[in-house]
C-alpha positions in Angstrom: 0.1 0.1 0.1 1.1 3.6 -0.9 -0.1 6.7 -1.0 1.6 9.4 -3.5 0.2 13.3 -3.6 2.1 15.6 -6.0 0.4 19.0 -6.6 2.9 20.0 -8.7 3.8 17.4 -11.0 5.5 19.4 -13.8 8.4 20.5 -11.2 9.9 17.5 -10.6 11.6 16.6 -6.9 15.2 15.8 -5.8 16.0 12.7 -4.4 15.1 14.5 -0.8 11.6 15.5 -1.8 12.7 19.2 -2.3 11.6 20.8 -5.4 14.0 22.4 -7.6 14.0 26.2 -7.3 11.7 28.1 -9.7 13.5 28.8 -13.1 16.0 26.1 -12.7 14.4 23.7 -15.4 14.3 25.1 -19.6 16.6 27.9 -19.4 17.5 28.7 -23.1 21.3 27.4 -23.5 21.5 25.4 -21.0 20.6 21.7 -20.5 17.7 20.7 -18.0 18.7 19.0 -14.7 17.7 15.2 -14.7 14.7 14.3 -12.8 15.5 11.7 -10.1 13.3 9.3 -8.5 10.2 10.5 -6.3 9.4 8.9 -3.7 5.7 8.4 -2.5 5.7 6.9 0.8 7.8 4.8 2.8 6.5 2.0 5.1 7.9 -1.3 6.9 7.9 -3.1 3.2 8.5 -2.6 -0.7 5.4 -0.5 -1.4 3.9 0.5 -4.6 1.6 3.8 -5.8 -1.6 2.9 -6.7 -1.5 5.1 -9.8 1.8 3.8 -10.8 3.4 7.0 -9.7 6.9 6.9 -7.3 7.4 3.2 -8.8 8.3 0.2 -5.8 9.6 1.8 -2.6 11.6 -0.4 -0.6 10.7 0.5 3.2 12.3 0.0 6.8 12.1 -3.5 7.8 12.6 -4.7 3.8 16.2 -6.6 3.2 17.4 -4.2 0.4 17.0 -0.8 2.2 19.5 1.2 3.8 19.4 5.1 5.2 19.8 6.9 2.4 22.1 9.4 1.4 21.3 12.9 0.9 23.0 15.6 -1.0 25.7 13.1 -1.8 27.0 13.2 2.1 28.2 9.9 3.7 25.9 7.4 4.6 23.9 8.6 7.3 23.6 5.8 10.2 20.7 3.7 10.1 21.3 2.2 13.5 21.3 3.6 17.4 24.5 1.8 17.6 26.2 3.9 15.1 25.4 7.4 16.6 27.4 8.9 19.6 26.0 7.7 23.4 23.9 10.2 25.4 26.0 11.5 27.9 25.5 10.6 31.7 23.7 13.8 32.6 21.4 13.9 29.2 20.4 9.8 30.6 20.0 11.2 34.1 18.0 14.4 33.0 15.7 11.7 31.0 15.1 9.6 33.9 14.5 12.2 36.7 11.7 13.9 33.6 10.0 10.9 33.4 10.0 10.5 37.2 8.5 13.9 37.7 5.4 13.4 35.1 4.5 9.9 36.6 6.2 7.7 34.2 9.1 6.4 36.0 7.9 2.9 35.8 8.2 2.9 31.7 10.2 -0.2 31.2 13.5 -0.1 30.6 13.4 -1.2 27.0 10.9 1.6 26.1 13.3 4.5 27.7 16.0 3.1 25.6 13.8 3.2 22.8 13.1 6.9 23.5 16.8 7.8 24.2 17.7 6.2 20.6 15.4 7.9 18.8 17.1 11.1 20.5 20.3 9.8 19.3 19.4 9.1 15.5 17.5 12.7 15.5 20.7 14.9 16.4 22.9 12.2 14.6 20.8 12.9 11.2 20.7 16.7 12.3 23.7 17.5 11.3 23.0 16.8 8.2 19.3 17.5 7.8 17.7 19.8 9.4 15.3 18.1 11.6 15.1 20.2 14.5 16.8 23.5 15.3 17.9 21.8 19.0 21.1 20.6 19.1 21.9 20.4 22.5 20.8 17.0 23.7 19.9 17.8 27.3 17.5 20.8 26.1 16.2 18.0 23.5 14.9 15.8 26.4 12.9 18.4 27.6 11.7 20.5 24.5 11.0 16.7 22.4 11.0 13.9 24.6 9.1 14.9 27.7 7.0 17.3 25.9 5.5 14.8 23.6 5.0 12.2 26.3 2.9 15.1 28.3 -0.4 13.6 26.8 0.2 9.8 27.7 -1.7 10.0 30.5 -4.9 11.7 28.8 -4.4 9.1 26.0 -4.0 6.1 28.1 -7.2 7.2 30.3 -9.1 7.2 27.0 -8.1 3.5 26.2 -6.1 4.9 23.0 -3.8 2.1 21.2 -3.7 3.2 17.8 -2.6 6.8 16.5 -2.0 8.9 13.8 0.7 11.7 13.8 0.2 14.3 11.8 3.5 16.3 10.6 6.0 13.9 12.2 8.7 15.9 11.4 11.8 14.3 13.5 9.1 11.8 15.0 7.4 14.0 17.9 5.1 13.3 19.5 4.1 10.4 17.3 7.0 7.8 18.1 7.6 8.6 21.6 4.1 8.2 22.5 4.0 4.8 20.2 6.9 3.5 22.5 5.6 4.4 25.7 1.7 3.4 25.6 2.6 1.5 23.2 0.7 1.3 20.8 -1.0 -1.4 19.0 -0.3 0.4 15.8 0.8 4.0 14.9 1.1 6.1 11.5 3.9 8.8 11.2 2.9 11.4 8.3 4.7 13.9 6.9 4.8 14.8 3.1 8.3 15.6 3.3 10.5 13.4 1.9 13.6 13.3 3.8 11.6 13.7 6.9 9.7 10.7 5.8 13.4 8.9 5.0 14.1 9.8 8.6 11.1 8.4 10.3 11.8 5.0 7.8 14.9 4.6 9.5 14.3 5.9 13.1 11.3 2.8 13.0 13.7 0.1 11.6 16.4 1.1 14.0 14.1 0.8 16.8 12.4 -2.7 16.0 9.4 -1.3 15.4 8.4 -1.7 11.9 5.6 -4.3 13.1 3.9 -1.8 14.7 4.6 1.5 13.6 4.6 2.9 9.7 5.6 5.7 8.0 4.0 7.7 5.1 5.1 11.0 2.9 1.2 11.9 1.5 -0.6 15.2 2.4 -3.6 14.8 4.9 -5.9 15.6 2.2 -5.2 12.3 0.6 -5.2 9.8 3.8 -8.5 11.3 4.2 -9.8 10.2 1.2 -8.5 6.8 1.4 -11.6 4.3 2.9 -8.5 2.8 4.8 -7.9 6.0 6.8 -11.1 8.3 6.5 -13.2 7.7 9.5 -11.1 4.8 11.1 -8.5 6.1 14.0 -8.9 6.9 17.4 -6.5 9.7 17.6 -4.7 12.0 16.1 -1.8 14.1 17.5 -0.3 17.3 16.4 2.7 19.1 17.4 3.8 22.5 15.7 1.6 21.6 12.0 -1.0 24.2 11.6 -3.7 27.1 13.1 -6.0 25.1 15.3 -8.6 25.7 12.6 -7.4 24.1 10.0 -5.8 21.7 12.2 -9.3 20.7 13.4 -10.5 20.5 9.4 -7.6 18.0 8.5 -8.0 15.8 11.6 -11.5 15.2 12.3 -12.1 13.7 8.7 -9.5 10.9 9.8 -11.2 10.2 13.0 -13.6 7.6 14.4 -16.5 9.0 16.1 -15.6 9.8 20.2 -11.8 10.0 18.8 -9.4 12.5 19.9 -7.6 15.5 18.4 -4.6 16.5 20.6 -2.3 19.6 19.3 0.6 21.1 21.2 -0.4 24.6 21.2 0.8 28.0 23.0 -1.2 29.3 25.6 -2.1 32.2 23.7 -4.6 30.5 21.7 -7.6 32.5 22.4 -8.3 33.3 18.8 -7.5 30.1 17.6 -10.1 28.9 20.1 -12.9 31.3 18.7 -12.2 30.6 15.0 -11.8 26.6 15.7 -15.9 26.1 16.3 -17.1 27.3 12.8 -14.4 24.2 11.9 -15.6 21.5 14.6 -19.5 21.7 13.8 -18.6 21.8 10.1 -16.5 18.6 10.2 -18.5 16.5 12.4 -19.3 18.4 16.0 -17.6 17.8 19.3 -15.8 19.4 22.1 -12.5 21.4 22.6 -10.8 21.7 25.6 -7.3 23.0 27.0 -5.2 20.9 29.3 -2.2 22.5 30.9 1.2 20.6 30.8 3.1 19.7 34.0 6.5 20.6 34.6 8.9 19.5 33.6 7.0 19.4 30.1 8.2 23.1 28.2 6.9 26.5 30.1 4.1 27.8 27.8 2.9 24.6 26.3 -0.4 23.2 26.7 -2.9 20.3 25.3 -5.7 21.2 22.9 -8.3 18.2 23.0 -11.2 18.3 20.9 -13.5 15.0 20.6 -15.5 14.4 17.8 -19.1 14.1 18.0 -19.9 12.4 14.3 -19.0 11.3 11.0 -17.5 13.8 8.9 -19.4 15.1 5.7 -18.3 14.5 2.3 -16.2 17.1 0.7 -13.7 17.7 3.8 -11.0 18.6 4.3 -11.2 20.8 1.3 -7.8 21.5 -1.0 -5.2 23.9 0.4 -6.3 26.5 -2.2 -9.9 26.1 -1.4 -8.8 26.6 2.6 -6.3 29.9 1.5 -9.3 31.2 -0.6 -11.9 30.8 2.6 -9.8 30.7 5.8 -12.0 30.0 9.4 
């Protein structure tokens, strides 16, 4: 299974999923740059686009798959053992932080996986801009503990499957999948190089049997009957303003499902504009939940519970949302 979504098919992509700059193609007296393979999705196994686009892609867990070299750099690490270890003070910060948020009893393999994910992220960030936070201790708080702030909420609601929109470096979806532990999780990011990292992390952490990665837009997933109205929880951190996020996430949620969004504390205007969006895509409730330290100060969780099915036609295309924002 695979999904592809290319809103501008006439402009070729690089092998990283980034487009060539405008004007780089078809200039007089200059040979056009060769078009390189377009990757539509990376999953735990070989994938083929149903429409024929993108060809067969060897995903994480497939015997022929390796972490890709990006921009002709040396091969990036595919296994946490190939990454620098976390220093003792960083390991202590992680252990103390988990205890402070009530997760001091996480099994040792789960804590190790959280640390190994962070090691891979920091190693890849030297070549691929996955995070602006390069200090490991700061990353423990800003990424790992911030992501896990939603774990008690998901557990209280009996969530065992989740879809993470705009997963980027894997936060919050991958730590939540590790710590729940999730029976099934889908990490979604439409940027090819980020999806490559996510596939590498999933394989390197030994999670390919229950965590998948899709390089696709949320609108395409919402049009797929395997995903529309199927998920009990959708998580999203630093993805979009709340009204747009509701429009993108609710079509993927089953009635009664939860959208959990990481937001700053100043969201009064977003909350007001989210009310008509909620009514349009199935109705529901909106609650703001404070994060307990040591999660980053100034962050809250916005929890939207879906009431009923989403009517056809939602979400709108990006162009339609730009013309008629909430």
